[in-house]
C-alpha positions as CSV (number, residue, x, y, z in Angstrom):
1,M,-18.5,-10.4,17.2
2,D,-16.1,-9.2,19.9
3,S,-13.1,-9.5,17.5
4,L,-14.7,-6.9,15.2
5,I,-13.8,-4.2,17.8
6,F,-10.3,-4.3,16.3
7,V,-11.8,-2.8,13.1
8,I,-12.8,0.4,14.9
9,P,-9.2,1.7,15.5
10,V,-8.5,1.1,11.8
11,L,-11.4,3.3,10.9
12,G,-10.1,6.0,13.2
13,L,-6.7,5.8,11.6
14,T,-8.4,6.0,8.2
15,A,-10.0,9.3,9.2
16,L,-6.6,10.6,10.3
17,L,-5.0,9.4,7.1
18,Y,-7.6,11.2,5.0
19,S,-7.0,14.3,7.1
20,Y,-3.3,14.0,6.4
21,T,-3.8,13.6,2.6
22,K,-6.0,16.7,2.6
23,N,-3.4,18.6,4.6
24,V,-0.6,17.6,2.1
25,W,-2.8,18.7,-0.8
26,I,-3.5,22.1,0.7
27,N,0.2,22.7,1.3
28,K,0.8,22.2,-2.4
29,Q,-1.6,24.9,-3.4
30,P,-0.2,28.4,-4.1
31,A,-0.4,30.8,-1.2
32,G,-0.6,34.0,-3.3
33,T,1.4,37.2,-3.2
34,D,4.2,38.1,-0.8
35,K,1.8,40.4,1.0
36,M,-0.8,37.7,1.4
37,I,1.8,35.3,2.7
38,E,3.1,37.9,5.2
39,I,-0.4,38.7,6.6
40,A,-1.2,35.0,6.8
41,G,2.1,34.4,8.6
42,H,1.2,37.0,11.3
43,I,-2.2,35.3,11.8
44,K,-0.6,31.9,12.1
45,E,2.1,33.1,14.5
46,G,-0.5,34.8,16.7
47,A,-2.8,31.8,16.8
48,I,0.0,29.4,17.7
49,A,1.2,31.8,20.4
50,F,-2.3,31.9,21.9
51,L,-2.7,28.1,21.9
52,K,0.7,27.6,23.5
53,T,-0.2,29.9,26.3
54,E,-3.6,28.4,26.8
55,Y,-2.4,24.8,26.6
56,R,0.4,25.6,29.1
57,V,-2.2,26.6,31.6
58,L,-4.5,23.7,30.7
59,A,-1.7,21.2,31.3
60,V,-1.4,22.2,34.9
61,F,-5.2,21.9,35.3
62,V,-5.4,18.5,33.6
63,V,-2.6,17.0,35.6
64,S,-4.1,18.4,38.9
65,V,-7.5,17.0,38.1
66,A,-6.1,13.7,37.0
67,I,-4.3,13.3,40.3
68,L,-7.5,14.0,42.2
69,L,-9.5,11.6,40.0
70,G,-6.9,8.9,40.6
71,I,-7.0,9.4,44.4
72,A,-10.8,9.5,44.5
73,N,-11.2,6.3,42.5
74,S,-8.3,4.3,43.9
75,G,-9.5,1.2,45.7
76,R,-13.1,1.4,44.5
77,E,-14.6,-1.9,43.3
78,D,-16.6,-0.2,40.5
79,S,-13.7,2.1,39.3
80,S,-10.0,2.4,39.4
81,W,-7.2,5.0,39.6
82,I,-6.7,4.3,35.9
83,I,-9.6,6.7,35.2
84,A,-6.9,9.4,35.5
85,I,-5.2,7.9,32.5
86,S,-8.5,8.0,30.5
87,F,-8.9,11.7,31.6
88,I,-5.4,12.6,30.4
89,V,-5.8,10.8,27.1
90,G,-9.2,12.4,26.5
91,A,-7.7,15.9,27.2
92,L,-4.8,15.2,24.9
93,C,-6.9,14.0,22.0
94,S,-9.3,17.0,22.4
95,G,-6.5,19.5,22.5
96,L,-4.7,17.8,19.6
97,A,-7.9,17.8,17.4
98,G,-8.3,21.6,18.0
99,Y,-4.6,22.3,17.3
100,L,-4.3,20.3,14.1
101,G,-7.5,21.8,12.8
102,M,-6.4,25.3,13.6
103,I,-3.0,24.8,11.9
104,A,-4.8,23.5,8.8
105,A,-7.1,26.6,8.9
106,T,-4.3,29.1,9.0
107,K,-2.8,27.4,5.9
108,A,-6.1,27.0,4.1
109,N,-7.4,30.6,4.6
110,V,-4.7,32.4,2.5
111,R,-4.8,29.7,-0.2
112,T,-8.6,30.0,-0.4
113,T,-8.2,33.8,-0.8
114,N,-5.7,33.2,-3.6
115,A,-7.8,30.5,-5.3
116,A,-10.8,32.9,-5.2
117,R,-9.0,35.1,-7.6
118,T,-9.4,32.4,-10.3
119,G,-12.9,31.2,-9.5
120,L,-15.5,30.0,-7.0
121,G,-14.9,26.3,-7.5
122,P,-11.2,26.2,-6.6
123,A,-11.8,28.4,-3.6
124,L,-14.6,26.2,-2.2
125,N,-12.5,23.1,-2.8
126,I,-9.7,24.5,-0.6
127,A,-12.0,25.9,2.0
128,F,-13.9,22.7,2.3
129,S,-10.8,20.6,2.4
130,G,-9.5,22.8,5.3
131,G,-12.8,22.1,7.2
132,A,-12.6,18.4,6.4
133,I,-9.3,18.2,8.1
134,M,-10.8,19.5,11.3
135,G,-13.8,17.1,11.0
136,M,-11.7,14.1,10.3
137,N,-9.3,14.8,13.1
138,V,-12.2,15.1,15.6
139,V,-13.8,11.8,14.7
140,G,-10.6,10.0,14.0
141,L,-9.0,10.8,17.4
142,G,-12.3,10.3,19.1
143,I,-12.9,6.8,17.7
144,L,-9.3,5.8,18.0
145,G,-8.9,6.9,21.6
146,L,-12.2,5.3,22.7
147,S,-11.7,2.0,20.9
148,V,-8.1,1.5,22.0
149,L,-8.9,2.3,25.7
150,F,-11.9,0.0,25.5
151,I,-9.8,-2.9,24.1
152,V,-7.1,-2.4,26.8
153,Y,-9.5,-2.1,29.7
154,S,-11.5,-5.1,28.4
155,N,-8.4,-7.3,28.7
156,L,-8.0,-6.4,32.4
157,D,-9.8,-8.5,35.0
158,W,-12.7,-6.1,35.2
159,D,-16.4,-6.4,34.7
160,L,-18.1,-4.4,32.0
161,G,-19.5,-1.8,34.4
162,K,-16.1,-1.0,35.7
163,V,-14.7,-0.8,32.1
164,I,-17.4,1.8,31.2
165,N,-16.8,3.8,34.4
166,V,-13.1,4.1,33.8
167,L,-13.7,4.8,30.1
168,S,-15.9,7.7,31.0
169,G,-12.9,9.6,32.2
170,F,-12.0,10.0,28.5
171,S,-15.1,12.1,28.0
172,L,-14.5,14.1,31.1
173,G,-11.0,15.0,29.8
174,A,-12.4,16.1,26.5
175,S,-15.1,18.2,28.3
176,S,-12.4,20.0,30.3
177,I,-10.5,21.1,27.3
178,A,-13.6,22.0,25.4
179,L,-14.7,24.3,28.3
180,F,-11.5,26.3,28.4
181,A,-10.8,26.3,24.6
182,R,-14.3,27.3,23.7
183,V,-14.9,30.0,26.4
184,G,-11.4,31.3,26.5
185,G,-11.0,31.4,22.8
186,G,-14.5,32.9,22.4
187,I,-13.7,35.8,24.9
188,Y,-10.5,36.5,23.0
189,T,-12.3,36.4,19.7
190,K,-15.0,38.9,20.7
191,A,-12.7,41.2,22.5
192,A,-10.4,41.4,19.5
193,D,-13.3,41.8,17.1
194,V,-14.9,44.7,19.0
195,G,-11.5,46.3,19.6
196,A,-10.6,46.1,16.0
197,D,-13.9,47.7,14.9
198,L,-13.6,50.5,17.4
199,A,-10.0,51.4,16.6
200,G,-10.5,51.1,12.8
201,K,-14.1,52.1,11.8
202,V,-14.9,54.5,14.7
203,Y,-11.7,56.3,15.5
204,E,-9.6,56.0,12.4
205,G,-12.3,55.7,9.7
206,I,-10.7,52.8,7.9
207,P,-12.7,49.8,6.5
208,E,-13.3,46.7,8.5
209,D,-10.6,44.0,8.3
210,D,-8.1,46.5,6.8
211,P,-4.5,45.1,7.2
212,R,-3.4,48.6,8.1
213,N,-5.2,48.1,11.4
214,P,-3.0,45.9,13.7
215,A,-6.0,44.9,15.7
216,T,-7.3,43.2,12.5
217,I,-4.6,40.6,12.9
218,A,-5.7,39.9,16.5
219,D,-9.3,39.7,15.2
220,N,-8.3,37.0,12.7
221,V,-6.2,35.2,15.3
222,G,-9.3,35.1,17.5
223,D,-11.4,33.6,14.7
224,N,-8.9,30.8,14.4
225,V,-8.4,30.1,18.1
226,G,-12.1,30.5,19.0
227,D,-14.1,29.4,16.0
228,V,-11.6,26.7,14.8
229,A,-9.6,25.3,17.7
230,G,-12.3,26.0,20.3
231,M,-15.0,24.6,18.1
232,G,-13.0,21.5,17.3
233,A,-12.5,20.8,21.0
234,D,-16.2,21.4,21.6
235,L,-17.3,19.1,18.8
236,F,-14.8,16.5,20.1
237,E,-16.4,16.6,23.5
238,S,-20.0,16.3,22.1
239,Y,-19.0,13.4,19.8
240,V,-17.2,11.4,22.4
241,G,-19.8,12.1,25.1
242,A,-22.6,10.9,22.8
243,I,-20.8,7.7,22.0
244,I,-19.9,6.9,25.6
245,G,-23.5,7.8,26.8
246,T,-24.9,5.3,24.3
247,M,-22.3,2.7,25.4
248,V,-23.5,3.1,28.9
249,L,-27.1,2.4,27.8
250,G,-25.9,-0.6,25.9
251,A,-24.1,-2.0,28.9
252,L,-27.5,-2.4,30.7
253,F,-28.3,-5.2,28.3
254,A,-25.1,-7.1,28.9
255,S,-26.5,-9.1,31.7
256,P,-27.6,-12.7,32.4
257,E,-31.2,-11.6,31.8
258,V,-30.4,-11.1,28.1
259,P,-28.3,-14.2,27.2
260,E,-28.6,-13.4,23.4
261,L,-26.7,-10.2,23.9
262,G,-23.0,-10.0,24.9
263,L,-21.0,-6.8,24.1
264,E,-23.0,-6.2,20.9
265,A,-25.1,-3.4,22.4
266,V,-22.0,-1.8,23.8
267,L,-20.1,-1.9,20.6
268,L,-22.9,-0.8,18.4
269,P,-22.3,3.0,18.8
270,L,-18.6,2.4,17.8
271,F,-19.6,0.5,14.7
272,I,-22.1,3.2,13.7
273,A,-19.6,5.9,14.3
274,G,-17.0,4.0,12.4
275,A,-19.3,3.6,9.4
276,G,-20.1,7.3,9.6
277,I,-16.4,8.1,9.1
278,I,-16.2,6.1,5.9
279,L,-19.5,7.6,4.5
280,S,-18.5,11.1,5.5
281,I,-15.3,10.6,3.4
282,V,-17.5,9.4,0.5
283,G,-19.9,12.3,1.0
284,S,-17.0,14.8,0.7
285,F,-16.5,13.8,-2.9
286,F,-20.0,15.0,-3.7
287,V,-19.1,18.6,-2.8
288,K,-18.5,20.2,-6.1
289,V,-19.5,23.7,-7.4
290,K,-19.4,25.2,-10.8
291,E,-18.5,28.8,-11.6
292,G,-21.5,30.9,-10.7
293,G,-23.1,28.0,-8.7
294,N,-24.4,28.0,-5.1
295,P,-21.8,26.8,-2.6
296,Q,-24.5,26.1,0.0
297,K,-26.2,23.7,-2.4
298,A,-22.9,22.0,-3.0
299,L,-22.4,21.5,0.7
300,N,-26.0,20.2,1.1
301,I,-25.5,17.6,-1.6
302,G,-22.5,16.2,0.3
303,E,-24.4,16.3,3.6
304,F,-27.6,14.7,2.2
305,G,-25.6,12.1,0.2
306,A,-23.7,11.0,3.3
307,S,-26.9,11.0,5.4
308,G,-28.7,8.9,2.9
309,L,-25.9,6.4,2.8
310,M,-25.8,6.4,6.6
311,V,-29.5,5.3,6.7
312,I,-28.7,2.3,4.6
313,A,-25.5,1.4,6.5
314,S,-27.2,1.8,9.9
315,Y,-30.0,-0.6,8.9
316,F,-27.5,-3.3,8.0
317,I,-25.2,-2.7,10.9
318,I,-28.0,-2.7,13.5
319,H,-29.7,-5.8,12.1
320,N,-26.4,-7.7,11.9
321,V,-25.1,-6.7,15.3
322,L,-28.2,-7.0,17.4
323,P,-30.8,-9.8,17.6
324,S,-34.2,-9.2,16.0
325,S,-35.8,-8.9,19.5
326,W,-35.0,-9.4,23.2
327,E,-36.6,-8.8,26.6
328,F,-35.2,-6.8,29.4
329,G,-36.8,-5.4,32.6
330,G,-40.2,-6.5,31.4
331,F,-40.0,-4.6,28.1
332,Q,-39.7,-5.9,24.6
333,Y,-36.9,-4.4,22.4
334,T,-36.3,-4.9,18.7
335,S,-33.5,-4.1,16.3
336,N,-36.1,-2.3,14.2
337,G,-36.8,0.0,17.1
338,I,-33.1,0.8,17.5
339,F,-32.9,1.5,13.8
340,F,-35.9,3.9,13.8
341,A,-34.4,5.7,16.8
342,T,-31.2,6.2,14.8
343,L,-33.2,7.3,11.7
344,I,-35.0,9.9,13.8
345,G,-31.7,11.2,15.1
346,L,-30.4,11.6,11.6
347,F,-33.6,13.4,10.5
348,A,-33.5,15.7,13.5
349,G,-29.9,16.7,12.9
350,T,-30.4,17.3,9.2
351,S,-33.6,19.2,9.8
352,I,-32.0,21.5,12.4
353,G,-29.3,22.3,9.9
354,L,-31.8,23.2,7.2
355,I,-33.8,25.4,9.7
356,T,-30.6,27.2,10.7
357,E,-29.7,27.7,7.0
358,Y,-33.2,29.2,6.4
359,Y,-33.0,31.7,9.2
360,T,-29.4,32.8,8.5
361,G,-29.1,32.6,4.7
362,T,-28.6,35.9,3.0
363,D,-31.0,34.9,0.2
364,K,-33.8,33.9,2.6
365,K,-36.8,35.9,3.8
366,P,-35.8,36.3,7.5
367,V,-32.4,37.9,6.7
368,K,-33.9,40.1,4.0
369,G,-36.6,41.2,6.4
370,I,-34.0,42.2,9.0
371,A,-32.0,44.1,6.3
372,N,-35.1,46.0,5.2
373,Q,-35.7,47.2,8.8
374,S,-32.4,49.1,8.6
375,I,-34.1,51.6,6.3
376,T,-35.9,53.1,9.3
377,G,-32.9,53.0,11.7
378,A,-30.9,50.9,14.0
379,A,-33.7,50.4,16.6
380,T,-36.0,48.6,14.2
381,N,-33.1,46.6,12.9
382,I,-32.2,45.3,16.3
383,I,-35.8,44.6,17.2
384,S,-36.3,42.7,14.0
385,G,-33.1,40.7,14.5
386,L,-34.1,39.7,18.1
387,G,-37.5,38.7,16.9
388,V,-36.2,36.5,14.1
389,G,-33.6,35.0,16.4
390,M,-36.3,34.1,19.0
391,M,-38.5,32.5,16.3
392,S,-35.6,30.5,14.9
393,T,-35.4,28.5,18.1
394,A,-39.0,27.2,18.0
395,F,-38.7,24.4,15.4
396,P,-35.3,23.1,16.7
397,I,-36.8,22.9,20.2
398,I,-39.8,20.9,18.9
399,I,-37.6,18.6,16.9
């Protein structure tokens, strides 16, 4: 069973390879008119300039924290100074995921605009491919980094607890980048957005996102650095943190009290995440929309298709990796129980997505109700929006 860990880095590389092929395909699509290419070039140039400045500052922070981590953990029996390496690798992978996703987005946006001149289907295909690049970079770098570090640390003369402790530095590094990228990029995004609206619509009386307004370029740069690079780093941190957290729980069972379990419970999260990569790639082929069709329905088909396949895959993975039942700490655990916990998690994630879609969809009752309140003025519109926003949190909290 332990030898199967070497399959996980291959699955991570598969995600990165799929991302690369999508990137190559997007580059081959026509970028449109000279004016479109010029505007897209300004946006890309500004986004790269922002990230370079941000990452330059973050590099100093990451190195400083890594040194402190190394000193604090040096000589400890349950940890090691090598946690600093985990921290740096996690930060690098998180930053790289955001950077690669943002570069792909700056290429895909102008090509999506150009494709929209011919039809909805081609535009959705390019836009979805641009998003898939970000998603696959996040999961690919996450799985690859975690599995390679786990393999390296497992070959050292350490017990499992020490391996997991040192590996947790990877998640800490990812969290550090996510904090700065998400918050820093978000502040820039909103400042540019409000500034562009004030300068354009209020003072000069020109439409929103008009290229004649220089602040519009800054607004679009902010969308890329905050909503793409920042979001990518944020998702990377959540993804890695969830996997490491589950590995920590699995490490509790790797004790003499449970002789039938070795590293199986620790490796299970990596196996499930690796299967999720393959099934997400399969699900991406389900996303197709005809002219005049509903893009959201096309995206839902891909999501539900991948989720359904994941239920089947999880069942077989869990029942083949774990024993049918075992005892620990006076409690009885079963592979069926682990599977149903996974199933509930899949259901919860999908349900929250559907609830969000209902409360934010332009063709749904809540948004239409908010729009109707605008008839009587801004005050009723704001009150209605706040009310719907508060109600929208109820079901996700319960779930």
